[in-house]
Short mmCIF file of the C-alpha atoms (twelve columns), coordinates in Angstrom:
data_MODEL
# 
_entry.id   MODEL 
# 
loop_
_atom_site.group_PDB 
_atom_site.id 
_atom_site.type_symbol 
_atom_site.label_atom_id 
_atom_site.label_alt_id 
_atom_site.label_comp_id 
_atom_site.label_asym_id 
_atom_site.label_seq_id 
_atom_site.Cartn_x 
_atom_site.Cartn_y 
_atom_site.Cartn_z 
_atom_site.pdbx_PDB_model_num 
ATOM 1   C CA . MET A 1   7.136   -35.897 -3.500  1 
ATOM 2   C CA . ALA A 2   8.071   -32.354 -2.442  1 
ATOM 3   C CA . TYR A 3   5.268   -29.913 -1.732  1 
ATOM 4   C CA . ASN A 4   4.737   -27.147 -4.312  1 
ATOM 5   C CA . PHE A 5   4.957   -23.754 -2.570  1 
ATOM 6   C CA . SER A 6   4.180   -21.638 -5.669  1 
ATOM 7   C CA . GLU A 7   0.814   -20.529 -4.258  1 
ATOM 8   C CA . LEU A 8   2.404   -19.481 -0.944  1 
ATOM 9   C CA . ASN A 9   5.213   -17.662 -2.776  1 
ATOM 10  C CA . THR A 10  2.645   -15.814 -4.883  1 
ATOM 11  C CA . LYS A 11  0.681   -14.836 -1.783  1 
ATOM 12  C CA . THR A 12  3.787   -13.532 0.026   1 
ATOM 13  C CA . LYS A 13  4.707   -11.463 -3.011  1 
ATOM 14  C CA . GLU A 14  1.166   -10.029 -3.220  1 
ATOM 15  C CA . VAL A 15  1.234   -9.077  0.474   1 
ATOM 16  C CA . SER A 16  4.587   -7.360  0.033   1 
ATOM 17  C CA . GLU A 17  3.343   -5.430  -3.015  1 
ATOM 18  C CA . TRP A 18  0.157   -4.457  -1.154  1 
ATOM 19  C CA . LEU A 19  2.147   -3.051  1.770   1 
ATOM 20  C CA . SER A 20  4.448   -1.086  -0.525  1 
ATOM 21  C CA . LYS A 21  1.442   0.382   -2.340  1 
ATOM 22  C CA . GLU A 22  -0.294  1.265   0.946   1 
ATOM 23  C CA . TYR A 23  2.847   3.040   2.136   1 
ATOM 24  C CA . LEU A 24  2.837   5.222   -0.970  1 
ATOM 25  C CA . SER A 25  -0.379  6.819   0.272   1 
ATOM 26  C CA . ILE A 26  1.179   7.810   3.625   1 
ATOM 27  C CA . ARG A 27  2.616   11.248  3.134   1 
ATOM 28  C CA . THR A 28  5.922   12.059  4.725   1 
ATOM 29  C CA . GLY A 29  6.272   15.802  4.265   1 
ATOM 30  C CA . ARG A 30  7.310   15.524  0.632   1 
ATOM 31  C CA . ALA A 31  4.782   15.978  -2.112  1 
ATOM 32  C CA . THR A 32  4.524   12.977  -4.445  1 
ATOM 33  C CA . PRO A 33  1.880   12.409  -7.131  1 
ATOM 34  C CA . ALA A 34  1.213   8.913   -5.708  1 
ATOM 35  C CA . LEU A 35  -0.488  10.564  -2.711  1 
ATOM 36  C CA . LEU A 36  -3.455  11.426  -4.945  1 
ATOM 37  C CA . ASP A 37  -3.716  8.016   -6.659  1 
ATOM 38  C CA . ASN A 38  -6.556  6.766   -4.455  1 
ATOM 39  C CA . ILE A 39  -8.730  9.839   -5.015  1 
ATOM 40  C CA . GLN A 40  -11.742 9.270   -7.275  1 
ATOM 41  C CA . ILE A 41  -13.594 12.110  -8.977  1 
ATOM 42  C CA . GLU A 42  -16.979 12.297  -10.647 1 
ATOM 43  C CA . SER A 43  -16.298 12.663  -14.369 1 
ATOM 44  C CA . TYR A 44  -19.086 12.471  -16.944 1 
ATOM 45  C CA . GLY A 45  -21.235 10.297  -14.698 1 
ATOM 46  C CA . ALA A 46  -18.537 7.852   -13.584 1 
ATOM 47  C CA . LYS A 47  -16.070 7.733   -10.706 1 
ATOM 48  C CA . VAL A 48  -12.528 7.622   -12.052 1 
ATOM 49  C CA . PRO A 49  -9.055  7.999   -10.518 1 
ATOM 50  C CA . ILE A 50  -7.721  11.536  -10.627 1 
ATOM 51  C CA . ASN A 51  -4.769  10.527  -12.826 1 
ATOM 52  C CA . GLN A 52  -7.192  9.523   -15.618 1 
ATOM 53  C CA . VAL A 53  -8.616  13.031  -15.979 1 
ATOM 54  C CA . ALA A 54  -5.587  15.170  -15.153 1 
ATOM 55  C CA . SER A 55  -1.823  15.223  -14.987 1 
ATOM 56  C CA . VAL A 56  -0.360  15.409  -11.502 1 
ATOM 57  C CA . SER A 57  3.098   16.925  -11.161 1 
ATOM 58  C CA . VAL A 58  5.367   18.103  -8.367  1 
ATOM 59  C CA . GLU A 59  5.513   21.897  -8.240  1 
ATOM 60  C CA . ASP A 60  7.994   22.100  -5.347  1 
ATOM 61  C CA . ALA A 61  8.916   20.004  -2.297  1 
ATOM 62  C CA . ARG A 62  5.581   20.644  -0.559  1 
ATOM 63  C CA . SER A 63  3.083   21.193  -3.367  1 
ATOM 64  C CA . LEU A 64  1.549   19.387  -6.321  1 
ATOM 65  C CA . ARG A 65  -0.063  20.813  -9.439  1 
ATOM 66  C CA . VAL A 66  -3.108  18.998  -10.843 1 
ATOM 67  C CA . THR A 67  -3.792  20.074  -14.416 1 
ATOM 68  C CA . PRO A 68  -7.031  18.612  -15.832 1 
ATOM 69  C CA . TRP A 69  -7.330  17.872  -19.517 1 
ATOM 70  C CA . ASP A 70  -10.818 19.376  -19.411 1 
ATOM 71  C CA . THR A 71  -10.815 22.662  -17.443 1 
ATOM 72  C CA . THR A 72  -14.496 22.233  -16.540 1 
ATOM 73  C CA . GLN A 73  -13.293 19.498  -14.143 1 
ATOM 74  C CA . ILE A 74  -11.256 21.891  -11.935 1 
ATOM 75  C CA . SER A 75  -13.939 22.363  -9.282  1 
ATOM 76  C CA . ALA A 76  -14.731 18.605  -9.141  1 
ATOM 77  C CA . ILE A 77  -11.029 17.819  -8.683  1 
ATOM 78  C CA . GLY A 78  -10.672 20.426  -5.933  1 
ATOM 79  C CA . LYS A 79  -13.745 19.072  -4.145  1 
ATOM 80  C CA . ALA A 80  -12.566 15.447  -4.405  1 
ATOM 81  C CA . ILE A 81  -9.147  16.305  -2.941  1 
ATOM 82  C CA . THR A 82  -10.742 18.295  -0.117  1 
ATOM 83  C CA . ASP A 83  -13.234 15.480  0.609   1 
ATOM 84  C CA . ALA A 84  -10.378 12.934  0.761   1 
ATOM 85  C CA . ASN A 85  -9.340  14.577  4.048   1 
ATOM 86  C CA . LEU A 86  -5.599  14.344  3.440   1 
ATOM 87  C CA . GLY A 87  -4.858  17.378  5.591   1 
ATOM 88  C CA . VAL A 88  -3.733  19.464  2.616   1 
ATOM 89  C CA . GLY A 89  -4.517  22.924  1.339   1 
ATOM 90  C CA . VAL A 90  -6.353  23.103  -1.994  1 
ATOM 91  C CA . SER A 91  -6.500  26.187  -4.190  1 
ATOM 92  C CA . SER A 92  -7.905  26.465  -7.710  1 
ATOM 93  C CA . ASP A 93  -7.033  28.809  -10.557 1 
ATOM 94  C CA . ASP A 94  -7.786  28.965  -14.293 1 
ATOM 95  C CA . SER A 95  -5.348  26.228  -15.250 1 
ATOM 96  C CA . GLY A 96  -5.809  23.693  -12.458 1 
ATOM 97  C CA . VAL A 97  -5.544  22.907  -8.781  1 
ATOM 98  C CA . ARG A 98  -2.598  23.475  -6.460  1 
ATOM 99  C CA . VAL A 99  -2.321  21.071  -3.526  1 
ATOM 100 C CA . SER A 100 -0.149  22.374  -0.660  1 
ATOM 101 C CA . PHE A 101 1.182   20.053  2.017   1 
ATOM 102 C CA . PRO A 102 1.737   21.624  5.434   1 
ATOM 103 C CA . GLU A 103 4.891   20.962  7.447   1 
ATOM 104 C CA . VAL A 104 4.562   17.641  9.262   1 
ATOM 105 C CA . THR A 105 4.454   18.115  13.046  1 
ATOM 106 C CA . SER A 106 6.018   15.680  15.500  1 
ATOM 107 C CA . GLU A 107 2.503   14.682  16.624  1 
ATOM 108 C CA . ARG A 108 1.524   13.974  13.011  1 
ATOM 109 C CA . ARG A 109 4.728   11.948  12.507  1 
ATOM 110 C CA . LEU A 110 3.762   9.720   15.439  1 
ATOM 111 C CA . THR A 111 0.288   9.260   13.957  1 
ATOM 112 C CA . LEU A 112 1.796   8.343   10.559  1 
ATOM 113 C CA . ILE A 113 4.192   5.854   12.158  1 
ATOM 114 C CA . LYS A 114 1.255   4.267   14.028  1 
ATOM 115 C CA . LEU A 115 -0.688  4.046   10.744  1 
ATOM 116 C CA . ALA A 116 2.319   2.433   9.033   1 
ATOM 117 C CA . LYS A 117 2.610   -0.057  11.901  1 
ATOM 118 C CA . ASP A 118 -1.107  -0.916  11.596  1 
ATOM 119 C CA . LYS A 119 -0.685  -1.601  7.873   1 
ATOM 120 C CA . LEU A 120 2.364   -3.769  8.650   1 
ATOM 121 C CA . GLU A 121 0.332   -5.770  11.161  1 
ATOM 122 C CA . HIS A 122 -2.463  -6.225  8.607   1 
ATOM 123 C CA . ALA A 123 0.096   -7.563  6.111   1 
ATOM 124 C CA . LYS A 124 1.515   -9.965  8.707   1 
ATOM 125 C CA . VAL A 125 -1.981  -11.253 9.499   1 
ATOM 126 C CA . SER A 126 -2.404  -12.000 5.770   1 
ATOM 127 C CA . LEU A 127 0.867   -13.947 5.845   1 
ATOM 128 C CA . ARG A 128 -0.240  -15.932 8.888   1 
ATOM 129 C CA . THR A 129 -3.479  -16.790 7.114   1 
ATOM 130 C CA . ALA A 130 -1.547  -17.953 4.040   1 
ATOM 131 C CA . ARG A 131 0.746   -20.045 6.262   1 
ATOM 132 C CA . GLU A 132 -2.258  -21.643 7.985   1 
ATOM 133 C CA . ASP A 133 -3.888  -22.461 4.627   1 
ATOM 134 C CA . THR A 134 -0.659  -24.018 3.343   1 
ATOM 135 C CA . TRP A 135 -0.182  -26.071 6.522   1 
ATOM 136 C CA . ASN A 136 -3.745  -27.378 6.306   1 
ATOM 137 C CA . GLU A 137 -3.111  -28.364 2.680   1 
ATOM 138 C CA . ILE A 138 0.109   -30.188 3.656   1 
ATOM 139 C CA . GLN A 139 -1.684  -32.085 6.450   1 
ATOM 140 C CA . LYS A 140 -4.490  -33.001 4.063   1 
ATOM 141 C CA . LYS A 141 -1.993  -34.420 1.553   1 
ATOM 142 C CA . GLU A 142 -0.371  -36.494 4.300   1 
ATOM 143 C CA . LYS A 143 -3.736  -37.898 5.444   1 
ATOM 144 C CA . GLU A 144 -4.624  -38.809 1.865   1 
ATOM 145 C CA . GLY A 145 -1.330  -40.681 1.531   1 
ATOM 146 C CA . GLU A 146 0.174   -38.315 -1.050  1 
ATOM 147 C CA . MET A 147 3.175   -37.649 1.219   1 
ATOM 148 C CA . GLY A 148 4.818   -39.308 4.192   1 
ATOM 149 C CA . GLU A 149 5.185   -37.938 7.717   1 
ATOM 150 C CA . ASP A 150 8.858   -37.037 7.155   1 
ATOM 151 C CA . GLU A 151 7.936   -35.166 3.997   1 
ATOM 152 C CA . LYS A 152 5.184   -33.355 5.905   1 
ATOM 153 C CA . PHE A 153 7.625   -32.010 8.485   1 
ATOM 154 C CA . THR A 154 10.208  -31.144 5.825   1 
ATOM 155 C CA . ALA A 155 7.485   -29.215 3.994   1 
ATOM 156 C CA . LYS A 156 6.522   -27.481 7.260   1 
ATOM 157 C CA . ASP A 157 10.149  -26.359 7.758   1 
ATOM 158 C CA . ASP A 158 10.351  -25.119 4.155   1 
ATOM 159 C CA . MET A 159 7.040   -23.286 4.571   1 
ATOM 160 C CA . GLN A 160 8.283   -21.585 7.746   1 
ATOM 161 C CA . LYS A 161 11.472  -20.459 5.963   1 
ATOM 162 C CA . ILE A 162 9.346   -18.810 3.251   1 
ATOM 163 C CA . ILE A 163 7.161   -17.092 5.879   1 
ATOM 164 C CA . ASN A 164 10.207  -15.921 7.882   1 
ATOM 165 C CA . GLU A 165 11.774  -14.443 4.752   1 
ATOM 166 C CA . ALA A 166 8.502   -12.699 3.849   1 
ATOM 167 C CA . ASN A 167 8.173   -11.265 7.382   1 
ATOM 168 C CA . LYS A 168 11.764  -10.026 7.198   1 
ATOM 169 C CA . ASN A 169 10.943  -8.348  3.873   1 
ATOM 170 C CA . LEU A 170 7.819   -6.682  5.346   1 
ATOM 171 C CA . ASP A 171 9.831   -5.438  8.328   1 
ATOM 172 C CA . GLY A 172 12.381  -3.974  5.910   1 
ATOM 173 C CA . ILE A 173 9.649   -2.118  4.016   1 
ATOM 174 C CA . TYR A 174 8.269   -0.797  7.311   1 
ATOM 175 C CA . ASP A 175 11.708  0.282   8.591   1 
ATOM 176 C CA . LYS A 176 12.346  2.207   5.374   1 
ATOM 177 C CA . LYS A 177 8.975   3.978   5.650   1 
ATOM 178 C CA . GLU A 178 9.500   4.747   9.351   1 
ATOM 179 C CA . LYS A 179 12.867  6.401   8.571   1 
ATOM 180 C CA . GLU A 180 11.222  8.362   5.758   1 
ATOM 181 C CA . ILE A 181 8.471   9.601   8.103   1 
ATOM 182 C CA . SER A 182 10.899  10.446  10.895  1 
ATOM 183 C CA . SER A 183 13.318  12.437  8.733   1 
# 
């Protein structure tokens, strides 16, 4: 009986998606609406993501325009963006909030690359944990007599191939982000 790796495959896909999403929040000198996705604002007594109370659009290469659907929210949006400590300039007017991104310095680029590397390492730790859990499950099945020793080692090889492919994928995501930050 071959071991079912569907749970491990699901976990590797989740880790990859998590890393991609985390990298969206690392700004690279270009303004993208995704940079504000993690910001929560106080709206009518509840904390909600900024994109649920306003439209976020790119004004030019280094600025975003946040246009709330309710103009009484302008000051709350401005405060939430400022409090998020993204290193951006925030200015309000009658129709919304303008978010200006300063030029990225070489020192800041190094900091962003280090942050990206930390997130990559966190993702790889998650993969190692998933591999360990799967290996323990395989050993348990062998001890219970559900699979033979040969099958156990075949399953271990198959598991390692899945993990190697996932690590290669994570490295590819990191390399792409590093080039984006460096350019």
